N, C-alpha and C positions, 0 to 999 in steps of 0.2 A: 604428385610426388609420393603421397602415402595413401594406402588403401584403407580409408576410414570406415566407410559404410558397411563392407562385408563383416566387420567385427561387431556391429551393433547388436546382433542377435546372440553373441557368445557371452552372455552375462557372467558365467562362472569364470571364464578365462580372460575377460577383457583387460582387467588391471595388470595381470601378469604379462599378457602379450604386448600391451602398449609400454609397460614398464621396461621390458627387455629392449624394445625398439628405441625408446628414449634414452636408455642407458648406453646403448651402443653408439648413439649419436653424440651424447655428452662425452663419452670416452674418446671419441674420434677427434675431439678438440673443437667442436662447434656447438656450444650450449644454446646459441640463438635458435638453431633449428629445433632443438628439443622444446623450447618454450613455444615456438610457432606450432609445433605438432600438438602440444597440449591445448592451445587455443583452438586449433582446427577440429580437434576431437570434441572439445566442449561445444563448438558450433554445430557439429554433426548431431550430437545428442540433443541439443535444443531443437533442431529441425525435426527430430523424431519424438519430441515431447517427453524426453527423458531428462528432466531437470536435476534429479538427484545425481545421475551420472555426470551431467554437465558440471555440477557443482564440485564433484570429486576432482575433475581435471582442472578446474579453475583453482582449486586449492593446491594442486601440483605447481601451477604457475606462481601462486602466492609464496610457496616455499622457496622459490628461486629469485624472487624480486626483492629489492630494497624498497619496501612499500612507502617509506617516508620521502623518497626522492622522485621528482617528476621525470617521466620518460614515456616513450611511445607505448611500451608494454604495460606500464602502470596505468595508462589511460585505457588500453584495451581491457585490462583486468577489472577495473572499477565499472566500466560501461557494461561488460558482460555480466558481472555480478548483478548490476541493476536490472538487466534483462531477465535473469533467473528470478529475481524477486517480483518483477512485473508479471511474469506469466504464472506466478504462484499467488498473485493478488496481495502481495505484501508491499503495498504502495508507499507507505511512509518510509520504510526501511530502504526501498528502492530509490526514493527521492534523495535520501542521504548519500547513497552510493553515487548517484548521478551528479550531485553537487561536488563530490570529490573529483569525479572525472572532469567536470567543467573547470575546476580550479587548475588541474593539471594542464588541460587544453589551453587555458588562458596564459599559463606560465610558458608553455611551448609556443604560444602565438601561432597556433595552427588552425586555419579557418575550417578545414575538414572536421577536425575533432570538436571544435566549438559548435559547429552546425549540428553534429551528431548528438552532442550533449543536450543542446537546446531542444532537439527533436524528442529525445527521451523525456526531458522535463515536461514538454508539452503533452506527451502521451499520459504521463502520470496525472497531470492536472485534469486532462480530459476525462480520465476514468474516475477521478475524485469529484467530478461534476463542477470543477472550478473553470468554467468555460472562458471567461475573460482572461484569466491567468494563462490558460493554455494558448489562447490567441496571442498574447504578448510573447510567450516563449517561442512559439513557432514562427512568428514574424521576425523575431530576432535571429533565429536559426536561418531563415531565408536570406537575411541580409548578409550573413557570413557565407552562405552557400553560393551567393552570386559573386563573391570575390575569389572563388577557388580557381587555382591553376591546375596543371596536370597532377594527377594522383600517382603517388609512388609507393603506397603502402601495401602490405601483404594481405590484410584482412578486410572484409567488407564493412562499410560504414553506411550511415543514412545517406540516401541520394536526395536530390532536390524533389523528385516525384513523391518521396515519402512525406516530406514537409508539406508539399502542396496538397496531397491527399488528406493528411491529418488536419490541415487547416480547413479543407472542405467539410470534413466530418464535424469540426468544431462549429462552423457556421450553420450546419444543419441543426445541431443541438440548440443553437441560439435562435433558430427560425429565420436566419438571414440567408435565404435560398439563392438570391442573385449572387452574393459574394461566394457562396459555396460553389455555384456553377463555374465561376471564373477560376477558382483554384482547382476544381476537378478537371477543367479543360487544360490548365497548365500541367497538371499531373499526368494526364493522358499524353500530351505532346512530349514531355520529358521521358516518359516510359517508352514511347516509340523510338525516340533517339537512342536510348540506352538498351534497346531490345529487351525490355522487361515485360513479357506478355502477362504475367500475373497482375502486376501493378496497372497495366493497360486495361485489362479486363475489369479489374475491381473499380478503376476510375470510371469506366463506362457505366457499370451497374450502379455505382453511387450517384453518378450524375442523373441516371434514369430515376432514381428514388427522389432526388431533389426536384426534378421536373414533375414527378407525380404529385408531390406536395404543392407544387405551383399550379396543378390542374392542367398541365400541358401534356395530356395523355398520349397523343400521337408521337411527340418527340421522346417522351419517356419510353414508349414501346420500342421505338427504333434503337435507342441507346441500350436498353436492357437486352434486347435480342442480340445486338452486335456483341455486347460484352459476354453474354452467355455462350455464344458460339465460339468466340475467341478463347474463352476459358476451357471449353471442351476440347478444342483443337490442340491445346497445349497441356492437357491433362491436369489442369487446375480445377479439380472436380468440386472442391468445397466452395470456390468462388462461383462455379456454374450452378451449384445448388442454391446459392443465394439468389441467382438470377431467376431460377424457377419459382421461388417463393415470391419474388417481386412481380413476376408476370401474373401469378394467380391473384395477388393483391390488386394489381392494376385493373384486371378485367372485372374484379368484384366491385371496384369503385365505379367502373363504367356500367354496372348493373347487368353484366353479361355472365350469368351464373354458369352457363354451359362451358364457356371458355375458361372461367376461373377454376372450375372443378377439373377440367381437362389438364391444365398446367399443374395443378396441385397433385393430380394422380401421376403425371409424368415425372414430377419431382420426387414423389415417394418411390416410384419404380427405380429412378436413377440413384436415389440414396441407397436402396437395397442392393443395387448392382455394384456400386463402387464401395470398396472397403477402405478403411483407414481414413475416413473423412474427419476433418477437424470438428471436435465436439462443440466448440463455440458456434460454428456455422450451422451444425445440425440443430442446435437449440434455437438459433435465429429463425431457421426455416420452419421448425415446428411451431414457434409462437406466431408466425405469420399465418400458418394454417389454422391455428386455434381462433384467431381473429376472424378469418374468412368464414369458417364453419359456424361461428356464433352469429355472424351477420345473417346467415340463412337458417338459423335455429336448428341446425343439424347436430343435435347434442350427442348422437351416437358417435359421429366422427370426432366431435370435440373430446369425448371421453377417451377414444382410442389414441388421439394425439397427446392428450395430457398424460396418459399412461406411458407413452413413449418418452415424453419429457421427463417423467419421474425416473424411468429406467436410465435414461442418459445422464441425468443429474446425479443419480446414485453412483453410476460408474465413474463419473468425473470426481465426485467426492472421495470415492475409494482410492482412485489413482492419486488425487492431490494429497490425501492424508498419508498415503504410502511415501510420497516424495517429499512432503513438507518438512517432516522432522529432520531428515538428513540435511536438507537445504538450510533450515534454520540453524541446526547444530554447526554446520560448516561455516555459515555466515557469522555466527557468534564467536566461533573459534578464531576467525580472521579478525574480528573486532578485538578480541582479547590479545591477539598477536600485536595489533597496532598499539593497544594500551601498554603492553609489556615493553614495546620499543620505546614508547614515551617515557615509561618509568626508568628503563635502563639508560636512556639518553640523559634524563634528569640526574640519575645517580652518578653517571660519569662526569657530568658538568659539576655536580656537587663536589666530587673528589678532587677534580682539577682546581676548582675555585677555592677549596679549603687550603690547598697548597699555596695558591697565589695569595690568599688572604694572610697566611702565616708569614710569607716573605714581605708583603706590603706592610704588615704590622710593625716589622723591624725597621723598614725604611721610612714610612710616612704614617704617623700616628692618626692623622685626621681622616685617613681612608677607612678606619674601623667602622664608622657609621655607614658608609657606602657598602662595605662588604657585608655587614649585618643585614642591611636592607635586601641585598641580592640573595643572601642565604634564605631569608624569609620568603622571597619570591619563589625560590626553588622548592621550599617546603610546601608552599601552596600548590605548586604543580604536582608534587608527589601526593599530597592529600587529594587533589582533584582526580589524579589518575586512579588512586585507590578507590575513591567514590565511584568513578565510572566503572571500575572493575566490579564493584558491589552491585551497581545497577545492572550491568550485563549479566551477572550471576542470577540476580532476582528475576530478570526478564526470562532467562533460560528456564528457571524452575517453574515460573507461572505458566509460561507458554507450553512447556513440556507437559505439565499436568493437564492443561486444558485440551491440548491436542490429543492426548491419550483418551480423554473422555469423548471428544468428538469422534475419534476413530472407533471407539466401542459403540457409540450410538449409531454411527453410519453402518457398521458391520451388522448390527442387530436389525436396523431398518432394511438393509438389503435382503436379509434372510427372511423377513416377515412381509416383504413387498406383495407377494402373491397371496399368501394365506391370511394375512391380517392387515389389510390396507389401513384400517383405522389406527392401529398401533403404529404403523409406519408413519402416518401423518403426524401423530403425537410426537414420535421421535424426531421427525424433521423439525417440528416446532422447537423441541428442546435444543437441537443443533443450532437452529437460527438464534434462539435466545442466548445460548452460551457463547456463540460467535460474537453476538452484539455486545455481551458483557465483557468478553475478552478485549474487543476493540475499545470499549469504554475505559477499561482499566489501563490499557496501553496509552490511550489519549490523555487520561488523567496524569500518568507518569511523565509523558512527554511534555505536557503543559506545565507541570510542576517544575521540570528541569529548566524550562525557558526563562524563569524568573521574570523580571520586569523589562524584558527586551521590548524594543519599539514595536515589533511585529507580533508580539504575543497577545493573545486574547486576555482581557481583564477578567478578574475574579467575578465582578458583578455581571459582565456579559455571559460568562460561563454558567453561573448559577441561574441567571434569568433564562437562558436557553434550556437548562435542565428543568427548571420549575415550570416553564411554559408547557412543556410536554406532559409533565407529571401532574401539576395542579389544575390545569385548565380542564382536564378530563374529569376532575372531581368538583368542578365549579367553585374552586377556591381562588379568591382574588388575593394576591400577595403584594405588599409594598416592600421595596428593596431600598436600603440605605447603606451603602458600602463605601467606606473611606479607603480608596486604593492605596494611598500613602501609608496608612496604618498596616494594611496587609503586606505591602512591599518591604516593611522592615524585616520580614522573615525571608532570608536569602537561601537558607538550606532547603533543598528540594523535598526532603522528607517532612520538614515542618509544614511547607506549603501544601504537600499532598494530604497530610493529616488534617489540616484546617478544612481543605476542600471536602474530604470524606466525612468529617464531622457534620458539615452543613448539609451534604447530600443525604446522610443518614437521618438527620432531623427532618428534612423535607419528605423523605420516604415515610417516616412515622406519621408526619402531618397528613400526607395523602391517604395513608392506609387506615388510620385509627381515629383521627380527630373529629370527623364529621363537621368541620368548620366551614364557614363561608368567607371569612377574612383572616389574613395572617400578616405578620410583619417579620422581616429579616433584617437585622442591623449588625454591622461590624464597624466599631469605632475605637479610636484611641482615647484613653483616659490616663493622663500622666505618662508613667512608664509601663503601662499595661494596655493590652488590646482586649476588648470585651465583645463577645458575640452573643446576640440575644435573638431567639426565634420564639415568637408567641402567636397564639391563635385564640379564636372565640368559640372553640369547639366544645365537645362533651366533657373534656378533662378526664381525670381518674383519681383514685385515692392513692396518693404518692407514698402512703405508709404501707401499702400492700405490695409485696414483691411482684414485679411484672414478669410475664413470660417473654421469651425471645431474647435475642442478643443485641438488639439495636442500641438500647441505653448503655449496656455493658461496653459495647464497642466504642461509643462516643466517650465514655468515661476513661477507658483505657488509652485512647488516643490523646485525650486531654492530659493525662498523667505523663505520657511520653513528652509532652510539651511543657512539663513542669507547671501545669495550670490547675485551676479549680473548676469542678463541674457540679452543677446544681440543677435540679428539676423542681419547678414550683407548679403544683397542679391540685385542683379540687374538682369533684364531680359537678358538672354543669357550669363551671367557671373557667373553662379553657385550660391551656397548658403553656408554660414558659420554660424554655431551656436556656440556661446561662452558662457561658464558657468564659472564664477569666484567665488570660494568658500573660505571662511576663514577656516584655520585648527582649529579644536576644541581645 
């Protein structure tokens, strides 16, 4: 109906060209076609790995939808948003979008949409290494998939072979290879019925990999060869490349170095010949070759392949950094739009109810208490919406600054890759550390917002996980005594986050400077106050001498934000004790 792909290369004119086309459709009296065009354009850009452009067209859809009302287009919008976040490795944000899509699907009582949403949730859990959770989502999706009737929708959704294939991958990760083979077999059969050669070829190659892990080498060879050949015949070159890597691995496991090297060489030639291969499959192929060449102590080839990996990863980082900021910016703008709708909705309700309350006060006096209660509820909604808007703004600022730093580091790393590989590796470590810190900060914020929900990780579990990694490396044994009820008296997410960061800062100082062998961390309620005490048997210090660094200053500043009292008791050779005394809100 619309010529989408020829315009993909016209980056300067694409917005104007599609805008004029969509405008003409809208003016002709058929806005539904306009929205479908935007969805199809976004899908085309996602197929071309252009997620920033895909996000632009999804935002066009968002401008035309009533996002608070369930509908088919609303489902497509949230599921496509989730896909954009998935391919940019923003897994937690993508899960949130998928849960919204699932709620719409459940309200519509549409088995196609429900199966599609559960498939996406399964993929997010699989990539977060929550394999049992992924299994549960995907099995649920299959149950809905098996109840489907004739499909009448305009846009593609997850098919049964997607769910079966993803389940197979989940069972491979769990080491349950017999189950994996059953689902790969079902995926292959469904792909044949639906005439989906890519899924068919990928299912065969994945089955071959599971068979290889089960040491059924002849069956593995037959499956892999068949899948590789099918992929080549249908120009699914990235899938075929995966087949070449698996063949090389298989012959190496059979101790046939000549055949292993032959297939590795053919795969490398194939990779050079075919342009536009998916970077993810390129990296999978390279890593299989690194394992192969290490097996035979061929360190010259190992070095060559690792150099290719670094080049590919640098290109991926550059591309992702270029696309990530507009994707995040657009996604956060959409979140703000939803928040503004909630605020406006609450304001309208408040105006309407103020009028009703005035009338009811004249008619029935005893309804005053009820009306005041309702107004208080509305005020809480407004306060919550304002809080969420503040959170959204803080996230945008923190992420924007971090992304800018990552972009600068990756640009410098790329420019020094050939001339100064040592500096490049140092920069890559910085990128890794900063990415880890960014995710840690986001996790702290998300955890703080969850409060004492049933599925939320407890404070004690969170600090134990943090302390296990931090203190074990320093041979420091720590005893934890945390009264969760005392901590849960703090409902405000800022207060919860400050308490968590005070404890983490104290544990950092303990690991870095104390030289201790034993430590104690206590959080308890005393009357109408909560006391935090972190003590150790380390070297201590002279507390009368001003200390360098910002650790103690940061803890004291956060304590003051909580209207509390901060004290450090320390003597040289007699350990250190940090006391934080907080009033219960």
